[in-house]
C-alpha positions in Angstrom: 82.9 128.9 126.9 81.3 126.2 124.7 83.1 122.9 124.3 82.3 122.6 120.6 81.9 125.2 117.9 80.3 124.2 114.6 81.4 126.7 111.9 79.3 126.7 108.7 79.8 128.9 105.7 76.4 129.9 104.3 75.6 130.7 100.7 72.0 130.7 99.4 70.9 128.1 101.9 67.5 129.4 103.0 65.9 126.0 102.5 68.4 124.0 104.6 69.4 126.2 107.5 66.5 125.5 109.8 66.8 121.7 109.3 70.6 122.0 109.8 70.0 123.8 113.1 67.4 121.3 114.2 69.5 118.2 113.5 72.7 119.7 115.0 70.7 120.8 118.2 69.2 117.3 118.5 72.6 115.6 118.4 74.3 117.9 120.9 71.3 118.0 123.3 71.2 114.2 123.3 74.9 113.4 123.5 76.8 116.5 124.8 74.4 118.4 127.1 73.9 121.0 124.5 77.4 122.3 125.0 77.9 123.9 121.6 77.7 127.0 119.5 76.6 127.2 115.9 78.6 129.9 114.0 76.9 130.7 110.7 78.9 132.9 108.3 76.9 134.3 105.5 79.0 134.7 102.4 76.8 137.4 100.9 73.9 135.1 100.0 71.4 136.3 97.3 68.4 134.6 98.8 66.7 134.9 102.2 69.4 133.1 104.2 70.1 136.2 106.3 66.5 136.4 107.5 66.5 132.7 108.4 69.8 133.2 110.3 68.3 136.1 112.3 65.3 134.0 113.2 67.5 131.2 114.4 69.5 133.7 116.5 66.3 135.0 118.1 65.3 131.4 119.0 68.6 130.3 120.4 71.6 132.6 121.4 73.9 129.6 120.9 73.5 130.5 117.2 76.1 133.1 116.2 75.6 134.9 112.9 78.1 136.8 110.8 77.5 138.6 107.5 80.4 139.2 105.1 80.4 142.4 103.0 80.8 140.5 99.8 81.2 137.0 98.5 84.7 136.0 99.6 84.4 132.2 99.1 84.0 129.2 101.3 87.5 129.1 102.8 87.7 132.8 103.7 84.2 132.4 105.3 85.6 129.5 107.4 88.6 131.6 108.5 86.2 134.3 109.5 84.3 131.7 111.6 87.5 130.5 113.1 88.4 134.0 114.3 85.0 134.4 115.9 84.3 131.0 117.5 85.1 130.1 121.1 85.0 126.3 121.4 87.8 124.1 122.4 87.0 121.9 119.4 85.9 123.3 116.1 83.7 121.4 113.6 83.4 122.5 110.0 80.7 121.3 107.8 78.7 122.5 104.7 75.4 124.2 104.7 73.6 121.9 102.2 73.3 118.9 104.6 75.5 116.7 102.5 77.4 116.4 105.8 74.9 114.7 108.1 75.0 116.2 111.6 74.3 112.6 112.9 77.8 111.7 111.8 79.5 114.3 114.0 79.7 111.9 117.0 82.0 109.6 114.9 84.5 112.5 114.6 84.3 113.3 118.3 84.5 109.7 119.5 87.6 109.1 117.4 89.4 112.1 118.8 88.4 111.1 122.3 89.9 107.7 121.8 93.1 109.1 120.2 94.2 112.1 122.3 97.4 112.5 120.1 95.3 113.3 117.0 94.8 117.0 116.2 92.4 116.8 113.3 89.7 114.2 112.4 88.5 114.4 108.8 85.4 112.7 107.5 86.1 110.3 104.6 83.0 109.7 102.4 82.2 106.1 102.0 80.2 106.9 98.9 80.6 110.4 97.4 77.4 112.1 96.2 79.2 114.9 94.3 79.0 115.4 90.6 81.7 114.3 88.1 83.5 117.7 88.0 83.6 117.9 91.9 85.0 114.4 92.1 87.6 115.2 89.5 88.6 118.3 91.5 88.9 116.2 94.7 91.2 113.7 93.0 93.4 116.5 91.5 93.6 118.3 94.9 94.5 115.0 96.6 97.3 114.3 94.1 98.5 117.9 94.4 98.6 118.0 98.2 100.4 114.6 98.2 103.1 115.9 96.0 103.6 119.4 97.4 102.9 118.9 101.1 104.2 115.3 101.3 100.7 114.2 102.4 100.0 110.5 102.7 98.1 109.7 99.5 95.6 107.6 101.6 94.7 110.6 103.7 91.6 112.3 102.2 90.9 115.9 103.0 87.3 117.0 103.0 85.4 120.0 104.5 83.8 117.8 107.2 86.3 118.1 110.1 86.9 118.2 113.8 89.9 120.4 114.8 91.5 121.1 118.1 91.6 124.7 119.2 95.4 125.4 119.0 95.5 124.1 115.4 92.8 126.6 114.5 94.8 129.3 116.2 97.9 128.3 114.2 95.9 128.5 111.0 94.6 132.0 111.9 98.2 133.2 112.2 99.0 132.3 108.6 98.3 135.0 106.0 97.8 133.9 102.4 96.1 135.5 99.4 94.0 132.4 98.5 93.6 130.3 101.7 92.7 126.6 101.5 91.9 125.2 104.9 93.2 121.7 104.0 96.5 123.1 102.9 96.8 125.3 106.0 96.1 122.3 108.3 99.0 120.4 106.6 101.3 123.3 107.4 100.3 123.3 111.1 100.1 119.6 112.0 100.7 116.2 110.6 98.5 114.4 113.1 95.4 114.2 110.8 93.3 111.1 110.6 90.3 109.9 108.6 87.0 108.5 109.8 84.5 107.0 107.4 81.3 108.9 107.3 78.1 109.0 105.3 77.8 111.5 102.5 74.2 112.5 101.6 72.8 113.9 98.4 71.9 117.6 98.1 68.4 118.3 99.2 68.0 121.5 97.3 69.8 123.4 94.5 73.0 122.4 92.8 76.7 122.7 93.5 78.5 125.8 92.4 81.6 123.7 91.7 82.0 124.2 87.9 84.8 123.2 85.5 86.0 126.8 85.5 86.3 126.9 89.2 88.2 123.5 89.1 90.8 125.0 86.7 91.0 128.3 88.8 91.5 126.5 92.1 94.1 124.1 90.7 96.0 127.0 89.2 95.8 129.0 92.4 97.0 126.0 94.4 100.1 125.7 92.2 100.9 129.4 92.3 100.3 129.9 96.0 101.9 126.7 97.4 104.4 125.4 94.9 107.6 126.5 93.2 107.1 123.9 90.5 106.7 126.3 87.5 109.9 128.1 88.6 111.8 124.9 89.1 110.8 123.7 85.6 112.0 127.0 84.1 115.3 126.9 86.0 116.0 123.3 85.0 115.1 123.9 81.4 117.4 126.9 81.3 120.2 124.9 83.0 119.9 122.0 80.5 119.7 124.4 77.5 122.9 126.1 78.6 124.7 122.7 79.1 123.5 121.6 75.6 124.8 124.8 74.1 128.3 124.3 75.8 128.4 120.8 74.5 127.5 122.0 71.0 130.3 124.7 71.1 132.8 122.0 72.2 131.7 119.7 69.4 132.0 122.4 66.6 135.4 123.6 67.9 136.7 120.0 68.0 135.3 119.4 64.5 137.0 122.5 63.2 140.4 121.7 64.6 140.4 118.0 63.9 138.6 117.7 60.6 139.0 121.3 59.3 135.2 121.7 58.9 134.0 125.2 59.3 130.8 126.2 61.0 128.0 127.9 59.1 126.7 131.2 60.3 123.2 130.1 61.3 124.7 127.3 63.5 126.6 129.9 65.5 123.5 132.0 66.0 121.5 129.0 67.2 124.2 128.0 69.7 124.5 131.5 71.0 120.7 131.9 71.3 120.5 128.5 73.1 123.2 129.6 75.5 121.7 133.0 76.1 118.2 131.7 76.4 119.3 129.0 78.9 121.0 131.6 81.1 117.9 133.8 81.1 115.6 130.9 82.0 118.0 129.7 84.7 118.2 133.3 86.1 114.4 133.6 86.1 114.2 130.3 88.0 116.9 131.4 90.5 115.2 134.8 91.1 111.9 133.0 91.5 113.3 130.8 94.2 114.2 133.9 96.2 110.7 135.3 95.6 109.2 132.1 96.9 111.3 132.5 100.1 110.1 136.1 100.4 106.5 134.9 99.8 106.9 132.4 102.7 108.0 135.2 105.0 105.0 137.3 104.0 102.6 134.4 104.7 103.9 134.3 108.3 103.7 130.5 108.5 104.5 129.7 112.1 108.0 128.2 112.7 106.4 125.8 115.3 103.1 125.1 116.9 103.0 123.7 120.5 100.6 120.8 121.1 101.1 120.8 124.8 103.9 121.6 127.4 105.0 120.9 130.9 107.6 123.4 131.9 107.2 124.0 135.6 
């Protein structure tokens, strides 16, 4: 069983895979006696990545190669790698060499010095992403801080070192649109940052577009938050309260001052009351649906870090 598993989702990376393998191998041969496996998960690449992966596998059996049937996306590819890796510690990194393999020892050394830490995440000193990607990162950081009560100073990136039992806890969770960072926050709160270098892309361009930014943010809200339902419920509740106050006002005005109420006013008040009740009901039903959704996800009630029971 290898000590370390490096899981890399691969998509159209024929030009970087050999160099990635070479640099990872040099680091682990020099510092960790070559005790690693490199798990490459091809996310249905359209170039010659598959051929390069097979050549690397022929050269070194520590290279494990997996080919997905279609393009499932980075996070699902990582989950596939998690299910098929064997290391006690799992490292995730991108295939474009923006995560320098030479920075891996920083993650390992931090975890070795802090045994109570479950996940070490690389924090980029200088980000080499584009404007849209940086915007997406800021939005995701804000969202996770609000929804998962994450420390706003903790930065989640895709360059990570994770203990085995945390990965196993993640693999037990079933969600429609998985996000590894969010799943980590649901399994452990012992996540720490280490400053690392972030390199520019050597080839190609990022697939992170504005459309993907909007889609990811929407999916994050729908899959991990009851915020829209809470807003509907509160809006309905306040609408109903306002309608009740208006009814009391017009009744008091009629009996005290003898002023009658015009027909359209009655209609407006009734619509406001009825609409408020409907919105409040939708919000209430939505809360029950959120609870059912949590059950379906099979989020573990607890994850054991270690135990001494004998």
